[in-house]
C-alpha distance (Angstrom), angle and dihedral (degrees) to the residues before:
residue distance angle dihedral
X1 . . .
X2 3.81 . .
X3 3.81 91.4 .
X4 3.81 90.7 49.3
X5 3.80 91.7 50.3
X6 3.80 91.6 49.5
X7 3.81 90.6 48.6
X8 3.79 91.9 52.5
X9 3.79 91.6 46.7
X10 3.80 90.7 50.7
X11 3.81 92.1 49.2
X12 3.80 90.3 51.0
X13 3.80 89.7 47.6
X14 3.81 89.7 54.6
X15 3.81 93.2 44.8
X16 3.80 91.4 49.5
X17 3.79 88.9 50.1
X18 3.80 91.0 49.3
X19 3.80 89.6 52.5
X20 3.79 92.3 51.7
X21 3.81 91.2 46.3
X22 3.82 92.5 50.9
X23 3.79 92.0 47.3
X24 3.79 90.3 51.9
X25 3.81 103.8 38.1
X26 3.81 108.0 16.0
X27 3.80 131.5 -120.2
X28 3.80 100.0 -70.6
X29 3.80 96.1 47.9
X30 3.79 96.0 49.9
X31 3.80 117.0 98.6
X32 3.79 133.0 173.6
X33 3.79 88.1 -100.0
X34 3.80 91.7 54.1
X35 3.80 89.7 49.7
X36 3.81 90.6 48.2
X37 3.80 90.8 50.3
X38 3.81 91.5 51.6
X39 3.82 90.3 47.5
X40 3.83 90.6 46.9
X41 3.79 91.7 -128.0
X42 3.78 133.7 110.2
X43 3.79 121.4 -88.5
X44 3.79 86.8 -115.0
X45 3.79 90.6 62.1
X46 3.81 90.7 54.2
X47 3.81 88.9 48.6
X48 3.80 89.8 51.5
X49 3.81 90.9 61.3
X50 3.80 100.4 31.1
X51 3.79 131.0 35.4
X52 3.81 95.3 -144.2
X53 3.79 145.4 -23.9
X54 3.82 92.5 -76.2
X55 3.79 90.9 54.8
X56 3.80 90.6 53.0
X57 3.79 94.1 47.3
X58 3.80 94.6 44.3
X59 3.79 90.9 54.3
X60 3.81 89.5 42.9
X61 3.80 91.9 57.6
X62 3.81 90.8 47.1
X63 3.81 92.6 47.6
X64 3.78 95.2 42.9
X65 3.81 97.7 48.9
X66 3.81 91.6 44.5
X67 3.80 90.4 51.2
X68 3.81 92.2 48.8
X69 3.81 92.4 48.8
X70 3.80 93.6 47.6
X71 3.80 91.2 52.9
X72 3.81 93.5 47.5
X73 3.81 92.8 44.9
X74 3.80 92.4 49.8
X75 3.82 91.6 50.5
X76 3.81 92.1 51.1
X77 3.81 92.9 47.4
X78 3.79 91.2 58.8
X79 3.82 90.5 65.4
X80 3.79 127.4 75.6
X81 3.82 102.8 -165.6
X82 3.79 130.7 63.6
X83 3.80 91.5 -120.1
X84 3.79 91.2 49.8
X85 3.79 92.1 47.8
X86 3.80 93.5 49.0
X87 3.80 92.5 47.9
X88 3.81 90.5 47.2
X89 3.80 90.8 49.7
X90 3.81 93.6 51.2
X91 3.81 91.1 43.6
X92 3.80 91.2 51.6
X93 3.80 91.5 51.5
X94 3.81 97.5 43.2
X95 3.80 93.3 55.7
X96 3.80 102.1 152.5
X97 3.80 137.9 -44.8
X98 3.80 91.7 -102.2
X99 3.80 97.0 49.1
X100 3.80 94.8 40.3
X101 3.79 91.4 49.4
X102 3.81 92.7 51.7
X103 3.79 94.3 45.6
X104 3.79 97.5 46.5
X105 3.79 93.5 44.8
X106 3.79 88.5 56.8
X107 3.80 95.6 37.5
X108 3.80 93.9 51.4
X109 3.80 89.3 51.5
X110 3.79 88.8 56.3
X111 3.80 93.7 44.5
X112 3.80 90.5 53.0
X113 3.81 87.9 61.7
X114 3.81 99.5 36.4
X115 3.81 93.7 88.7
X116 3.81 89.8 60.4
X117 3.81 101.6 33.4
X118 3.82 113.2 60.2
X119 3.80 93.3 -162.8
X120 3.82 91.7 60.6
X121 3.79 91.0 44.4
X122 3.81 91.6 52.0
X123 3.80 93.3 49.2
X124 3.78 91.3 47.7
X125 3.79 91.1 48.6
X126 3.80 90.3 55.1
X127 3.79 88.9 51.0
X128 3.80 92.4 51.2
X129 3.81 91.0 45.5
X130 3.80 88.0 56.3
X131 3.80 91.1 47.0
X132 3.80 89.1 50.8
X133 3.80 89.5 55.4
X134 3.80 90.4 55.4
X135 3.80 92.0 47.9
X136 3.80 91.3 47.0
X137 3.79 90.6 53.6
X138 3.80 90.9 51.6
X139 3.81 93.1 46.4
X140 3.81 97.0 47.2
X141 3.79 93.4 47.5
X142 3.80 90.7 47.8
X143 3.80 90.5 51.1
X144 3.79 89.9 49.4
X145 3.81 89.4 51.9
X146 3.81 90.9 48.3
X147 3.80 90.9 -117.6
X148 3.80 100.1 112.8
X149 3.80 131.1 49.7
X150 3.80 109.7 -79.7
X151 3.81 94.8 -145.8
X152 3.80 94.9 62.1
X153 3.79 116.4 112.2
X154 3.82 118.9 -143.3
X155 3.81 90.0 -140.9
X156 3.79 93.3 62.6
X157 3.81 102.0 24.8
X158 3.81 104.0 44.3
X159 3.84 95.1 63.2
X160 3.81 89.7 50.5
X161 3.80 90.6 60.4
X162 3.80 92.7 60.9
X163 3.78 90.4 42.4
X164 3.82 89.5 57.1
X165 3.81 91.6 46.8
X166 3.80 94.5 49.4
X167 3.79 91.5 42.5
X168 3.79 92.3 54.3
X169 3.78 93.0 47.7
X170 3.80 93.3 47.4
X171 3.80 90.2 50.2
X172 3.80 89.5 49.3
X173 3.81 90.2 49.3
X174 3.80 90.8 52.2
X175 3.81 90.8 51.3
X176 3.81 89.1 62.0
X177 3.80 89.8 -150.3
X178 3.79 120.3 125.1
X179 3.79 90.9 -169.0
X180 3.82 89.9 66.4
X181 3.81 94.3 56.1
X182 3.81 93.6 95.3
X183 3.81 91.2 43.8
X184 3.80 92.1 55.1
X185 3.79 90.4 44.8
X186 3.81 91.3 55.5
X187 3.81 91.4 44.8
X188 3.81 89.3 50.2
X189 3.80 92.4 53.2
X190 3.80 91.6 47.3
X191 3.81 92.1 48.7
X192 3.80 93.7 49.2
X193 3.80 91.9 45.6
X194 3.80 89.4 50.3
X195 3.80 91.2 53.1
X196 3.81 91.9 48.1
X197 3.77 97.1 44.5
X198 3.81 99.1 42.1
X199 3.78 106.6 14.5
X200 3.80 126.7 -126.8
X201 3.78 116.2 -42.2
X202 3.82 124.9 -120.1
X203 3.79 117.7 -69.1
């Protein structure tokens, strides 16, 4: 049991190091040696746990998206009203300029390769499926409370919520201005609420 715990801790240490390395240098520049340096272990130790760079990064994407979802889901579950759940969801996503910058730098690197690497695409799809479940919960409760438009379907509306969230954070990232983080967060909430209360506008 002790050996297993140490092994899991070491894997997480390496994954955390890989995340920091990707956020700093980008996907193409990161090597096993760079990851080892960030983890403060030898390259051999990284090789002991992972066959190659792709193995590290595949598990990193799985670990990272699962961790993000669990945090967002837990925040939403603490609330009992649709408004509370939506605010908690947005709050859990818009954590801080520093954390959002690191995550989206890494996440966008993965997304750029997801169209060509099925394993990344599958992991990302599981993440978005989980996000859709959160959005569906918010929508259905809001409809029950008479707050959101009754005609909206979870199948078509729930994915839009995450699209708005990610879109706002990517736009904030591109602005390269920490002082606008709260502005984009408020705009994100307003945009999502608008979609839920009125439904998408005409195309």
